[in-house]
Backbone of each chain as ProteinMPNN parsed JSONL, in Angstrom:
{"seq_chain_A": "MAYDGAMLLASIVLFIPILAIAAILHLILRKLRFVPAARAGLAGYALVALGGYALLFLGSALNLLVLKPAHLQAKYLGRAYGTPLALRSFEHSGFQDPADEWHYLLDETDLAALKRSCIVQPPVAKGPEPCVLYADRDERWFAEVWLEGSELRMIDGLH", "coords_chain_A": {"N_chain_A": [[34.69, 25.212, 33.449], [36.298, 24.13, 30.856], [35.361, 22.672, 29.588], [32.963, 24.074, 28.431], [34.145, 25.258, 26.348], [35.026, 23.1, 25.002], [32.903, 22.165, 24.162], [31.875, 24.399, 22.862], [33.783, 24.171, 20.672], [32.921, 21.522, 19.344], [30.73, 22.531, 18.497], [31.225, 24.616, 16.716], [32.289, 22.872, 14.963], [30.743, 21.195, 13.566], [28.702, 22.654, 13.31], [27.73, 23.247, 9.928], [26.822, 20.514, 9.42], [24.859, 20.668, 11.377], [23.124, 22.671, 10.701], [22.678, 21.799, 8.029], [21.28, 19.722, 8.67], [19.157, 20.61, 9.707], [17.921, 22.203, 7.632], [16.934, 19.572, 5.951], [15.426, 18.612, 7.74], [13.598, 20.601, 8.351], [12.144, 21.11, 5.576], [11.069, 18.63, 5.378], [9.398, 18.933, 7.671], [7.814, 21.221, 6.987], [6.368, 20.322, 4.238], [4.894, 18.363, 5.861], [3.285, 20.067, 7.125], [3.687, 20.791, 10.026], [5.206, 23.297, 10.386], [4.846, 26.553, 9.159], [4.461, 27.74, 6.052], [6.126, 30.099, 3.967], [7.591, 33.572, 5.308], [7.239, 33.021, 8.151], [7.451, 30.67, 8.684], [10.614, 30.558, 8.821], [11.428, 30.827, 11.899], [10.84, 28.564, 12.643], [12.728, 26.823, 11.338], [14.59, 28.208, 12.723], [13.99, 27.079, 15.099], [14.52, 24.241, 14.752], [17.217, 24.171, 14.113], [18.228, 25.084, 16.761], [17.214, 23.045, 18.245], [18.693, 20.755, 17.334], [21.225, 21.365, 18.404], [21.043, 21.627, 20.89], [20.171, 18.731, 21.227], [22.456, 17.985, 20.603], [23.916, 18.761, 22.877], [22.722, 17.307, 25.275], [23.173, 15.036, 24.699], [25.645, 14.725, 25.118], [26.48, 15.845, 27.537], [24.151, 13.522, 29.34], [26.098, 11.699, 28.337], [28.795, 12.138, 29.776], [27.83, 12.361, 32.206], [25.764, 10.349, 33.22], [26.207, 7.929, 31.864], [29.255, 7.278, 31.172], [30.661, 7.829, 33.704], [29.586, 5.839, 35.011], [30.182, 3.334, 33.663], [32.787, 3.754, 33.848], [33.153, 3.158, 36.676], [32.182, 0.558, 37.312], [33.864, -0.974, 35.748], [36.271, -0.333, 37.197], [35.522, -0.695, 39.995], [33.727, -2.645, 40.135], [31.554, -2.337, 40.503], [28.867, -0.037, 39.891], [29.142, 2.496, 42.403], [28.851, 5.084, 42.902], [25.883, 7.254, 42.045], [23.936, 8.797, 39.122], [22.211, 10.86, 41.057], [23.897, 11.367, 43.528], [25.959, 12.609, 42.367], [28.231, 15.274, 42.966], [29.901, 16.905, 42.046], [31.194, 17.526, 39.143], [34.092, 17.85, 36.516], [35.382, 18.876, 33.628], [38.812, 18.695, 32.06], [41.745, 19.92, 30.114], [42.775, 20.143, 27.08], [43.819, 18.653, 24.077], [44.371, 16.716, 25.212], [42.32, 15.434, 26.72], [40.677, 15.284, 30.492], [38.184, 13.454, 32.818], [36.812, 14.335, 35.922], [35.093, 13.154, 38.603], [33.318, 13.872, 41.243], [31.134, 11.673, 43.93], [28.731, 11.725, 46.447], [28.335, 9.695, 49.076], [26.213, 6.841, 50.57], [26.655, 5.824, 54.466], [26.889, 2.756, 53.894], [28.473, 1.818, 51.26], [30.175, 3.132, 51.234], [31.725, 2.356, 54.125], [31.862, -0.414, 52.77], [33.726, 0.141, 50.656], [35.494, 0.949, 51.677], [37.278, -1.082, 53.182], [38.275, -1.894, 50.759], [41.012, -0.561, 50.08], [43.535, 0.062, 48.552], [46.166, 1.654, 48.99], [46.303, 1.837, 52.799], [45.172, 3.986, 55.0], [47.626, 5.791, 56.4], [47.497, 6.028, 60.344], [49.25, 7.368, 62.06], [50.501, 9.501, 60.155], [48.479, 11.156, 59.495], [45.268, 12.387, 57.638], [44.962, 10.667, 54.566], [44.569, 10.06, 51.633], [42.08, 7.243, 50.47], [43.245, 4.918, 48.267], [41.448, 2.996, 45.681], [41.946, 3.024, 43.085], [43.887, 2.749, 40.271], [45.982, 3.309, 38.008], [47.884, 3.494, 34.813], [49.245, 4.425, 31.465], [51.126, 5.164, 29.075], [50.207, 7.122, 27.557], [47.443, 7.18, 28.661], [45.064, 7.546, 31.656], [43.971, 7.071, 35.205], [41.88, 7.106, 37.824], [40.807, 6.259, 41.113], [39.506, 7.256, 44.072], [39.049, 7.725, 47.863], [37.914, 10.188, 49.624], [37.248, 11.78, 52.417], [33.781, 11.499, 52.908], [33.398, 11.174, 50.193], [33.372, 9.808, 47.083], [36.285, 9.566, 44.418], [37.021, 10.088, 41.121], [38.94, 10.119, 38.253], [39.524, 10.182, 35.277], [41.327, 10.152, 32.275], [43.52, 11.397, 29.799], [47.146, 12.268, 29.228]], "CA_chain_A": [[34.995, 26.005, 32.011], [37.072, 23.679, 29.669], [33.4, 21.907, 29.095], [32.252, 25.005, 27.854], [35.425, 24.87, 25.667], [34.968, 21.575, 24.218], [31.549, 22.233, 23.25], [32.177, 25.415, 21.564], [34.478, 23.568, 19.645], [31.9, 20.697, 18.999], [29.414, 23.697, 18.173], [31.687, 24.88, 15.512], [32.921, 21.84, 13.756], [29.488, 20.7, 13.633], [28.052, 24.03, 12.53], [27.516, 23.081, 8.858], [26.013, 19.54, 9.164], [23.29, 20.85, 11.779], [22.289, 23.619, 9.957], [22.055, 20.987, 6.969], [20.231, 18.076, 8.906], [18.006, 21.257, 9.984], [17.309, 22.411, 6.737], [16.383, 19.145, 5.11], [14.308, 18.154, 8.451], [12.851, 21.67, 8.069], [11.262, 21.031, 4.439], [10.034, 17.887, 5.657], [8.111, 19.653, 8.422], [6.835, 22.161, 6.369], [5.587, 19.668, 3.916], [3.834, 17.601, 6.74], [2.291, 21.172, 7.556], [3.812, 21.289, 11.301], [5.161, 24.21, 10.054], [4.02, 27.587, 8.001], [5.449, 28.285, 4.753], [6.998, 31.588, 3.497], [8.461, 33.614, 6.338], [6.713, 32.622, 9.136], [8.336, 29.069, 8.618], [11.896, 30.71, 9.331], [10.955, 30.783, 13.22], [10.573, 26.841, 12.51], [13.818, 26.663, 10.861], [15.636, 28.485, 13.633], [13.572, 26.396, 16.225], [14.614, 23.026, 14.433], [18.347, 23.938, 14.589], [18.39, 24.824, 18.118], [17.041, 22.052, 18.934], [19.65, 20.155, 17.006], [22.282, 22.24, 19.413], [20.308, 21.078, 22.554], [20.032, 17.382, 21.191], [24.131, 17.451, 20.813], [24.677, 18.995, 24.29], [22.132, 17.301, 25.799], [24.045, 13.331, 24.506], [27.295, 14.795, 26.012], [25.818, 15.558, 29.386], [24.048, 12.178, 29.32], [27.239, 10.402, 28.271], [29.751, 12.568, 30.35], [27.498, 12.646, 34.106], [25.525, 9.39, 33.508], [26.812, 6.869, 31.063], [30.705, 6.826, 31.057], [30.892, 7.197, 34.992], [28.699, 4.271, 35.402], [30.957, 2.206, 33.026], [34.141, 3.567, 34.513], [32.924, 2.3, 37.911], [31.608, -0.741, 36.595], [35.217, -1.472, 35.353], [37.256, -0.489, 37.89], [35.572, -0.821, 41.028], [33.016, -4.071, 39.762], [29.517, -1.724, 40.126], [28.708, 1.987, 40.114], [28.747, 2.783, 43.56], [28.108, 6.636, 42.832], [24.712, 7.204, 41.126], [23.842, 10.315, 38.973], [21.613, 11.581, 42.112], [24.822, 11.177, 44.516], [26.756, 13.124, 41.756], [28.116, 16.189, 43.473], [30.387, 17.598, 41.236], [32.171, 17.066, 37.79], [35.019, 18.672, 36.357], [36.376, 18.164, 32.643], [39.862, 19.913, 31.824], [42.228, 19.636, 28.858], [41.908, 19.95, 25.042], [44.239, 17.599, 23.38], [44.602, 15.608, 26.492], [40.961, 15.714, 28.028], [40.151, 14.01, 31.473], [36.983, 14.068, 33.468], [37.085, 13.945, 37.063], [33.624, 12.768, 39.342], [33.082, 13.184, 42.756], [30.562, 11.649, 44.479], [28.772, 11.642, 47.804], [28.663, 8.511, 49.452], [26.199, 6.737, 52.138], [27.815, 4.638, 54.695], [26.666, 1.415, 53.941], [28.865, 2.21, 50.575], [31.404, 4.08, 51.994], [32.197, 1.337, 54.6], [32.395, -1.666, 51.938], [35.184, 0.363, 49.871], [37.368, 1.55, 52.732], [37.732, -2.483, 53.246], [38.969, -2.708, 49.859], [41.656, 0.313, 49.974], [44.61, -0.265, 48.21], [46.665, 2.154, 50.081], [45.267, 1.72, 53.899], [45.714, 5.541, 55.652], [48.274, 5.048, 57.83], [47.312, 6.192, 61.254], [50.176, 8.649, 62.547], [50.675, 10.8, 59.109], [46.958, 11.967, 59.284], [44.38, 11.425, 56.607], [45.719, 10.123, 53.503], [43.273, 9.034, 50.69], [42.118, 5.775, 49.892], [42.964, 4.979, 46.741], [40.802, 1.637, 45.54], [42.086, 1.993, 41.946], [45.555, 3.416, 40.227], [46.725, 2.321, 36.701], [48.26, 4.576, 33.821], [49.927, 4.037, 31.087], [52.161, 6.27, 28.082], [48.982, 8.127, 27.125], [46.182, 7.019, 29.528], [45.542, 6.948, 33.59], [42.844, 6.394, 36.108], [42.478, 6.74, 39.368], [39.79, 6.196, 42.138], [39.45, 7.127, 45.639], [38.01, 8.057, 48.751], [38.292, 11.55, 50.191], [36.094, 11.815, 53.489], [32.841, 10.592, 52.316], [33.227, 11.391, 48.923], [34.389, 8.615, 46.125], [36.39, 10.822, 43.492], [37.787, 9.381, 40.103], [39.433, 10.72, 37.368], [40.049, 9.429, 33.682], [41.684, 10.625, 30.991], [44.759, 10.96, 29.286], [48.199, 12.954, 29.766]], "C_chain_A": [[35.433, 25.403, 30.761], [35.396, 23.246, 28.841], [32.949, 22.484, 28.458], [33.25, 25.295, 26.632], [35.015, 24.023, 24.646], [33.566, 21.807, 23.218], [31.305, 23.006, 22.282], [32.422, 25.145, 20.245], [33.662, 23.118, 19.007], [31.159, 21.904, 18.065], [30.031, 24.156, 16.379], [31.774, 23.914, 14.288], [31.811, 21.45, 13.388], [28.586, 21.896, 13.326], [26.771, 23.884, 11.535], [26.399, 21.862, 8.556], [24.788, 20.119, 10.074], [22.653, 21.552, 11.088], [21.562, 22.522, 8.352], [21.232, 20.361, 7.142], [19.048, 18.984, 8.921], [16.941, 21.606, 8.95], [16.472, 20.976, 5.836], [15.094, 18.605, 6.304], [13.256, 18.929, 8.476], [11.959, 21.916, 6.871], [10.511, 19.815, 4.73], [8.957, 18.187, 6.519], [7.031, 20.22, 7.661], [6.093, 21.068, 5.184], [4.326, 18.484, 4.18], [2.593, 18.886, 6.997], [2.479, 21.498, 8.851], [4.553, 22.272, 11.452], [5.127, 25.327, 9.42], [5.193, 27.608, 6.948], [5.624, 29.982, 4.925], [7.712, 31.95, 5.104], [7.941, 33.293, 7.801], [7.512, 31.379, 9.345], [9.828, 29.47, 9.353], [12.227, 30.47, 10.682], [11.331, 29.078, 13.191], [11.973, 26.582, 12.57], [14.683, 26.661, 12.288], [15.441, 27.448, 14.971], [14.654, 24.611, 16.294], [16.32, 23.094, 14.863], [18.864, 24.26, 15.711], [18.35, 23.596, 18.839], [17.915, 21.138, 18.66], [21.008, 20.481, 17.876], [21.955, 21.402, 20.695], [20.431, 19.734, 22.376], [21.506, 16.84, 21.36], [24.492, 17.611, 21.987], [23.88, 18.308, 25.509], [22.663, 15.763, 26.056], [25.07, 12.966, 25.253], [26.898, 15.061, 26.943], [25.389, 13.917, 29.692], [25.261, 11.079, 29.457], [28.253, 10.559, 29.377], [29.027, 12.059, 32.302], [26.757, 11.272, 34.214], [26.469, 7.969, 33.162], [28.574, 5.986, 31.203], [31.324, 6.86, 32.631], [30.34, 6.138, 35.937], [29.428, 3.32, 34.916], [32.515, 2.244, 33.421], [33.835, 2.834, 36.158], [32.871, 1.129, 38.222], [32.99, -1.351, 36.416], [36.449, -1.636, 36.277], [37.142, -0.827, 39.585], [34.334, -2.517, 41.088], [31.623, -3.567, 40.04], [30.048, -0.534, 40.41], [27.955, 2.216, 41.12], [27.955, 4.456, 43.648], [26.851, 6.469, 42.082], [24.531, 8.841, 40.787], [23.286, 11.429, 40.355], [22.868, 11.886, 42.95], [26.245, 12.092, 43.475], [26.629, 14.653, 42.483], [29.231, 17.374, 43.005], [31.136, 17.229, 40.405], [33.05, 17.963, 36.688], [35.615, 18.095, 34.697], [37.446, 19.349, 32.313], [40.763, 19.288, 30.881], [41.725, 19.69, 27.735], [42.279, 18.949, 24.617], [44.514, 16.815, 24.654], [43.349, 15.785, 27.583], [40.94, 14.323, 29.39], [38.993, 14.395, 32.104], [37.211, 13.595, 34.919], [35.629, 13.819, 37.877], [33.799, 13.002, 41.054], [31.469, 12.95, 43.511], [30.107, 11.528, 45.869], [28.192, 10.304, 48.359], [27.351, 8.411, 50.697], [27.041, 5.831, 52.892], [28.093, 3.684, 54.661], [27.943, 1.188, 52.589], [30.364, 2.175, 50.945], [32.545, 3.108, 53.131], [33.025, 0.205, 53.997], [33.592, -1.161, 51.199], [35.956, 0.248, 50.674], [37.871, 0.13, 52.875], [38.425, -2.679, 51.695], [40.066, -1.048, 49.345], [43.11, -0.047, 49.555], [46.133, 0.324, 48.996], [46.039, 2.589, 51.331], [45.991, 3.222, 54.295], [46.232, 5.141, 56.722], [47.998, 6.436, 59.387], [48.117, 7.61, 61.946], [50.54, 9.692, 61.796], [49.369, 11.495, 59.329], [46.609, 11.434, 58.074], [45.084, 11.416, 55.523], [44.301, 9.319, 52.567], [43.442, 7.808, 50.519], [42.134, 5.767, 49.014], [42.442, 3.066, 46.968], [41.201, 1.407, 44.123], [42.957, 3.166, 41.558], [45.527, 2.776, 38.511], [46.952, 3.896, 35.827], [49.127, 3.667, 32.825], [50.471, 5.011, 29.836], [51.39, 7.299, 27.762], [47.528, 8.051, 28.232], [45.975, 7.2, 31.044], [44.572, 7.077, 34.337], [42.933, 6.429, 37.432], [40.668, 6.919, 40.479], [40.705, 5.934, 43.414], [38.617, 7.491, 46.546], [38.64, 9.56, 49.38], [37.022, 11.85, 51.086], [35.014, 11.177, 53.05], [32.107, 10.711, 51.201], [34.209, 10.387, 48.111], [34.865, 10.096, 44.909], [36.959, 9.51, 42.65], [38.142, 9.967, 39.182], [39.967, 9.933, 36.424], [40.175, 10.344, 32.826], [43.024, 10.137, 30.512], [45.683, 12.08, 29.013], [49.386, 13.175, 28.957]], "O_chain_A": [[35.112, 25.907, 29.685], [34.733, 23.562, 27.853], [32.306, 21.897, 27.587], [32.541, 25.738, 25.728], [34.7, 24.38, 23.511], [33.353, 21.658, 22.015], [30.776, 22.745, 21.201], [31.878, 25.475, 19.192], [33.28, 23.777, 18.04], [31.238, 21.876, 16.837], [29.469, 24.045, 15.289], [31.466, 24.074, 13.107], [32.028, 21.24, 12.194], [27.44, 21.541, 13.051], [25.578, 24.108, 11.742], [25.428, 21.977, 7.808], [23.68, 20.061, 9.54], [21.528, 21.184, 10.749], [20.438, 22.535, 7.85], [20.358, 20.144, 6.303], [18.005, 18.603, 8.39], [15.719, 21.49, 9.041], [15.501, 21.245, 5.127], [13.991, 18.251, 5.89], [12.12, 18.469, 8.583], [11.084, 22.776, 6.961], [9.326, 19.812, 4.396], [7.796, 17.845, 6.293], [5.836, 19.928, 7.616], [4.882, 21.074, 5.403], [3.444, 17.972, 3.491], [1.375, 18.715, 7.045], [1.733, 22.384, 9.268], [4.823, 22.483, 12.635], [5.795, 24.956, 8.455], [6.416, 27.517, 7.055], [5.295, 30.763, 5.817], [8.193, 31.126, 5.882], [8.836, 33.516, 8.616], [8.226, 31.279, 10.343], [10.207, 28.821, 10.327], [13.305, 29.899, 10.854], [12.232, 28.627, 13.898], [12.495, 26.179, 13.61], [15.239, 25.714, 12.843], [16.359, 27.073, 15.702], [15.208, 24.046, 17.236], [16.776, 22.329, 15.713], [20.0, 23.831, 15.913], [19.101, 23.17, 19.717], [18.175, 20.443, 19.642], [21.844, 19.578, 17.893], [22.71, 20.637, 21.296], [20.859, 19.209, 23.404], [21.853, 15.804, 21.926], [25.327, 16.83, 22.442], [24.222, 18.604, 26.654], [22.663, 15.243, 27.171], [25.453, 11.924, 25.786], [26.944, 14.026, 27.607], [26.202, 13.155, 30.214], [25.418, 10.111, 30.201], [28.667, 9.56, 29.966], [29.654, 11.592, 33.253], [26.973, 10.759, 35.312], [27.149, 7.253, 33.896], [28.932, 4.812, 31.283], [32.276, 6.134, 32.917], [30.561, 5.768, 37.09], [29.476, 2.3, 35.604], [33.306, 1.301, 33.391], [34.553, 1.912, 36.543], [33.385, 0.619, 39.217], [33.182, -2.374, 37.073], [37.306, -2.52, 36.286], [38.084, -1.108, 40.326], [34.288, -3.273, 42.059], [30.635, -4.275, 39.841], [31.092, -0.105, 40.901], [26.725, 2.233, 41.163], [26.932, 4.836, 44.218], [26.774, 5.43, 41.427], [24.759, 9.802, 41.522], [23.808, 12.516, 40.602], [22.861, 13.106, 43.119], [27.387, 12.137, 43.933], [25.558, 15.238, 42.645], [29.348, 18.484, 43.523], [31.984, 16.442, 40.825], [32.424, 18.806, 36.044], [36.207, 17.02, 34.604], [37.182, 20.551, 32.279], [40.63, 18.07, 30.76], [40.587, 19.404, 27.362], [41.449, 18.042, 24.569], [45.451, 16.078, 24.348], [43.358, 16.121, 28.768], [41.091, 13.102, 29.336], [38.666, 15.58, 32.039], [37.771, 12.516, 35.107], [34.939, 14.786, 37.554], [34.384, 12.26, 41.843], [30.707, 13.908, 43.64], [31.001, 11.218, 46.658], [27.268, 9.951, 47.626], [27.211, 9.287, 51.55], [27.934, 5.159, 52.377], [29.156, 3.26, 55.113], [28.577, 0.172, 52.874], [31.301, 1.377, 50.903], [33.773, 3.109, 53.049], [34.163, -0.164, 54.286], [34.52, -1.958, 51.065], [37.001, -0.4, 50.605], [39.082, 0.067, 52.666], [39.118, -3.683, 51.53], [39.788, -0.507, 48.275], [43.827, -0.493, 50.451], [46.998, -0.418, 49.46], [45.285, 3.56, 51.271], [47.134, 3.529, 53.955], [45.792, 4.482, 57.665], [48.358, 7.607, 59.262], [47.553, 8.662, 62.246], [50.888, 10.746, 62.33], [49.475, 12.721, 59.284], [47.144, 10.502, 57.473], [45.971, 12.268, 55.476], [43.478, 8.436, 52.807], [44.519, 7.222, 50.417], [41.292, 6.416, 48.393], [42.775, 2.232, 47.81], [41.081, 0.291, 43.617], [42.952, 4.254, 42.133], [44.947, 1.749, 38.158], [46.439, 4.991, 36.059], [49.606, 2.568, 33.106], [49.709, 5.976, 29.886], [51.895, 8.419, 27.678], [46.762, 9.0, 28.398], [46.98, 6.915, 31.696], [43.815, 7.489, 33.459], [43.82, 5.926, 38.121], [39.722, 7.687, 40.307], [41.662, 5.244, 43.765], [37.434, 7.631, 46.234], [39.844, 9.787, 49.496], [35.93, 12.122, 50.587], [35.286, 10.025, 52.711], [30.905, 10.537, 50.997], [35.401, 10.181, 48.338], [34.236, 11.116, 44.628], [37.251, 8.396, 43.086], [37.31, 10.872, 39.112], [40.803, 9.066, 36.68], [39.355, 11.229, 32.582], [43.55, 9.034, 30.661], [45.102, 13.039, 28.506], [50.345, 13.79, 29.422]]}, "seq_chain_B": "MAVPSRRGVFLLLAAMLSILSVGVGAWLFWLSGARHLLLVGGLMLCLTVLTWIWWRRLPAEVVAPSRRT", "coords_chain_B": {"N_chain_B": [[-11.603, 17.808, 25.413], [-9.194, 19.688, 23.83], [-7.702, 19.181, 20.144], [-4.541, 19.532, 19.637], [-2.881, 21.585, 16.993], [-1.163, 20.927, 14.32], [1.019, 22.719, 14.439], [0.908, 23.162, 16.813], [1.743, 20.864, 17.863], [4.501, 20.889, 17.028], [5.211, 22.621, 18.638], [5.011, 22.104, 20.91], [6.517, 20.216, 21.358], [9.081, 21.437, 21.045], [9.168, 23.053, 23.242], [8.956, 20.969, 24.939], [11.754, 19.81, 24.469], [13.453, 22.121, 24.889], [13.035, 22.821, 27.982], [13.554, 20.537, 29.041], [16.141, 20.761, 28.36], [16.684, 23.168, 29.954], [16.451, 22.118, 32.406], [18.508, 19.787, 32.539], [20.56, 21.476, 31.888], [20.985, 23.468, 33.837], [21.281, 21.493, 36.165], [23.718, 20.975, 34.961], [25.353, 23.176, 35.276], [25.316, 23.667, 37.863], [27.078, 21.817, 38.932], [29.304, 21.421, 37.379], [30.154, 24.605, 36.587], [29.508, 24.938, 33.966], [28.196, 26.278, 31.011], [26.542, 26.024, 28.573], [24.636, 24.417, 27.574], [22.503, 25.014, 29.427], [22.204, 27.895, 28.175], [21.723, 27.334, 25.742], [19.018, 25.839, 25.847], [17.892, 28.005, 27.449], [17.614, 29.756, 25.4], [15.763, 28.568, 23.066], [13.777, 28.001, 24.72], [12.828, 31.017, 25.066], [12.866, 31.758, 22.071], [10.584, 29.528, 21.127], [8.632, 30.551, 22.913], [8.061, 33.047, 21.816], [7.836, 32.325, 19.243], [5.918, 30.748, 19.045], [3.621, 33.098, 20.062], [4.103, 34.622, 17.487], [2.693, 32.704, 15.532], [0.48, 32.207, 15.947], [-1.132, 34.431, 15.44], [-0.866, 34.091, 13.012], [-3.117, 32.891, 10.145], [-5.408, 30.009, 10.533], [-4.384, 26.673, 9.941], [-4.957, 24.734, 6.773], [-7.383, 21.971, 6.937], [-6.211, 18.916, 5.487], [-9.094, 17.717, 2.779], [-9.338, 14.948, 3.215], [-9.067, 14.655, 5.826], [-11.481, 15.767, 7.114], [-13.154, 14.625, 7.374]], "CA_chain_B": [[-9.905, 18.06, 25.332], [-8.816, 20.394, 22.134], [-6.374, 18.702, 19.672], [-3.572, 20.453, 19.283], [-2.698, 21.865, 15.508], [0.159, 19.947, 14.016], [1.957, 23.715, 14.489], [0.711, 23.24, 18.288], [2.426, 19.464, 18.646], [5.487, 21.245, 16.771], [5.82, 24.177, 19.294], [4.936, 21.796, 22.004], [7.491, 19.251, 21.075], [10.317, 22.478, 20.864], [8.71, 23.114, 24.76], [9.418, 19.872, 25.87], [12.971, 19.641, 24.734], [14.26, 23.362, 25.726], [12.707, 22.338, 29.454], [14.735, 19.445, 29.575], [17.64, 21.028, 28.238], [17.106, 23.742, 31.013], [16.451, 21.41, 33.68], [19.621, 19.385, 32.605], [21.689, 22.723, 31.973], [21.02, 23.751, 35.306], [22.016, 20.697, 36.682], [25.251, 20.633, 34.372], [25.732, 24.27, 35.463], [25.688, 23.295, 39.488], [27.957, 20.612, 38.907], [30.136, 22.145, 36.858], [30.103, 25.558, 36.248], [29.225, 24.766, 32.59], [26.686, 27.179, 31.011], [26.193, 26.072, 27.336], [23.359, 23.898, 28.093], [21.593, 26.283, 29.862], [22.228, 29.087, 27.129], [20.901, 26.784, 24.569], [18.057, 25.467, 26.438], [17.013, 29.002, 27.714], [17.586, 30.635, 24.097], [15.022, 27.651, 22.726], [12.606, 28.272, 25.295], [12.099, 32.069, 24.824], [12.146, 31.262, 20.611], [9.398, 28.883, 21.565], [6.918, 31.229, 23.077], [8.047, 34.228, 20.699], [7.11, 32.011, 17.993], [3.821, 31.209, 19.467], [2.796, 34.259, 19.459], [3.81, 34.935, 15.829], [2.31, 32.025, 14.569], [-1.081, 32.509, 16.549], [-1.29, 35.638, 14.428], [-1.407, 33.624, 11.852], [-4.573, 32.188, 9.609], [-5.788, 28.949, 10.773], [-3.902, 25.862, 8.731], [-6.183, 24.384, 5.866], [-7.557, 20.736, 7.265], [-6.978, 18.33, 4.235], [-10.383, 16.927, 2.839], [-9.835, 13.428, 3.442], [-9.12, 14.686, 7.661], [-12.559, 16.987, 7.357], [-14.464, 13.932, 7.195]], "C_chain_B": [[-10.097, 19.119, 23.957], [-7.551, 19.745, 21.311], [-5.796, 19.713, 19.574], [-3.286, 20.581, 17.619], [-1.696, 21.426, 15.606], [0.977, 21.052, 14.472], [1.902, 23.645, 15.95], [1.558, 21.995, 18.517], [3.875, 20.35, 18.148], [6.393, 21.979, 17.712], [6.244, 23.46, 20.849], [6.325, 20.602, 22.33], [9.251, 20.362, 21.594], [10.096, 22.885, 22.434], [9.355, 22.376, 25.351], [10.753, 20.023, 25.695], [13.924, 21.067, 24.973], [13.816, 23.472, 27.127], [13.206, 21.665, 29.755], [15.857, 20.161, 29.644], [18.148, 22.436, 29.52], [17.47, 23.554, 32.494], [18.013, 21.018, 33.521], [20.875, 20.307, 32.663], [22.009, 22.966, 33.255], [21.908, 22.82, 36.286], [23.679, 20.576, 36.356], [26.383, 21.749, 35.521], [26.049, 24.009, 37.301], [26.68, 22.734, 39.372], [29.355, 21.035, 38.538], [30.654, 23.382, 36.677], [29.772, 25.818, 34.526], [28.295, 25.235, 32.141], [26.13, 26.907, 29.162], [24.745, 25.9, 27.37], [22.264, 24.914, 28.23], [21.112, 27.364, 29.116], [21.617, 28.283, 25.873], [19.283, 26.368, 24.701], [17.127, 26.843, 26.632], [16.955, 29.927, 26.31], [16.646, 29.82, 23.492], [13.652, 27.725, 23.354], [12.025, 29.728, 24.791], [12.076, 32.327, 23.116], [11.264, 30.52, 20.599], [8.614, 30.131, 21.44], [6.664, 32.26, 22.018], [7.594, 33.576, 19.318], [5.691, 31.709, 17.864], [3.06, 31.964, 19.068], [2.613, 34.733, 18.281], [3.176, 33.983, 14.998], [0.416, 31.932, 15.281], [-1.838, 33.663, 15.672], [-1.796, 35.264, 13.383], [-2.273, 32.826, 11.24], [-4.456, 30.539, 9.971], [-5.142, 27.937, 9.663], [-5.379, 24.731, 8.21], [-6.597, 22.829, 6.413], [-7.287, 19.989, 5.589], [-8.488, 17.788, 4.286], [-10.494, 16.529, 3.364], [-9.827, 13.754, 5.556], [-10.784, 14.841, 7.748], [-13.503, 15.404, 7.767], [-14.856, 12.913, 8.172]], "O_chain_B": [[-11.11, 19.186, 23.261], [-6.437, 19.805, 21.832], [-6.354, 20.801, 19.431], [-3.511, 19.556, 16.976], [-1.1, 21.367, 16.682], [1.943, 20.582, 15.073], [2.913, 24.094, 16.488], [2.21, 22.092, 19.557], [4.542, 20.543, 19.164], [7.62, 22.059, 17.755], [7.121, 23.792, 21.647], [6.867, 20.341, 23.404], [10.197, 19.982, 22.285], [11.2, 23.076, 22.945], [10.216, 22.691, 26.173], [11.292, 20.413, 26.731], [15.119, 20.931, 25.236], [14.336, 24.468, 27.628], [13.608, 21.775, 30.914], [16.535, 20.278, 30.665], [19.285, 22.706, 29.905], [18.154, 24.142, 33.332], [18.836, 21.672, 34.163], [21.922, 20.061, 33.262], [23.107, 22.736, 33.761], [22.877, 23.163, 36.964], [24.588, 20.239, 37.114], [27.412, 21.526, 36.159], [27.159, 24.268, 37.767], [27.556, 23.395, 39.929], [30.339, 20.992, 39.276], [31.88, 23.33, 36.576], [29.844, 26.942, 34.028], [27.24, 24.843, 32.64], [25.337, 27.701, 28.657], [23.868, 26.757, 27.26], [21.463, 25.425, 27.447], [19.969, 27.809, 29.218], [20.984, 28.941, 25.049], [18.465, 26.556, 23.8], [15.982, 26.936, 26.19], [16.135, 30.845, 26.294], [16.183, 30.736, 22.812], [12.599, 27.564, 22.738], [10.947, 29.761, 24.197], [11.226, 33.146, 22.767], [10.687, 30.843, 19.561], [8.111, 30.654, 20.445], [5.597, 32.45, 21.435], [7.063, 34.235, 18.424], [4.761, 32.067, 17.14], [2.174, 31.909, 18.216], [1.553, 35.176, 17.838], [3.039, 34.255, 13.805], [-0.585, 31.508, 14.703], [-3.025, 33.632, 15.347], [-2.782, 35.716, 12.8], [-2.318, 31.743, 11.824], [-3.439, 29.915, 9.67], [-5.309, 28.267, 8.489], [-6.304, 24.216, 8.838], [-5.558, 22.226, 6.146], [-7.955, 20.358, 4.624], [-9.076, 17.478, 5.322], [-11.298, 16.769, 4.266], [-10.503, 13.109, 6.357], [-11.375, 14.026, 8.457], [-14.495, 15.417, 8.496], [-15.93, 12.324, 8.052]]}, "name": "protein", "num_of_chains": 2, "seq": "MAYDGAMLLASIVLFIPILAIAAILHLILRKLRFVPAARAGLAGYALVALGGYALLFLGSALNLLVLKPAHLQAKYLGRAYGTPLALRSFEHSGFQDPADEWHYLLDETDLAALKRSCIVQPPVAKGPEPCVLYADRDERWFAEVWLEGSELRMIDGLHMAVPSRRGVFLLLAAMLSILSVGVGAWLFWLSGARHLLLVGGLMLCLTVLTWIWWRRLPAEVVAPSRRT"}
């Protein structure tokens, strides 16, 4: 839900620029006769403006679901074990201190390879504890990558 | 095969973008419950269909003389 809120805020902030760019693009398209003139062209303008919002949201989704987690996994684990198709859950939280959390379902080979590099090995007697693969923080930022069952979980954000 | 008019090309691109938005929006909704992309994609798809119905009733666009030959 926080992701919807963040995108609503971005939509409000970018309302005027998107409408302005859509107006310029609409004029060009009308000149090239891709959209009709007069009243019928209004629908074309609305489509161009909605297309701008769709591109903004698609770009954000591509960044948050594909590019950013792949980059962070490569940085924290050496390579991207979790692929977009293995993504099972994503959560964006926080407003001024945003954080993103990804859950990936891993295959047995990758799971076994990652289990060998746990920082905290699960103690046998105390029951299941998460196998932490990476954890770091400073006064503003934090990140953690861990295994839970057959899932690779990663969180990265500000605090 | 019929060559689409310029309006047709515009509507085709709008339909493709809206279908892509609906698809990615549905994935995003399944992953996180976020509805914004699904909503914009669905709205754009509806508007594309309505615009296509509206523009179909308009007189055909005038073809430039250089393109007619």
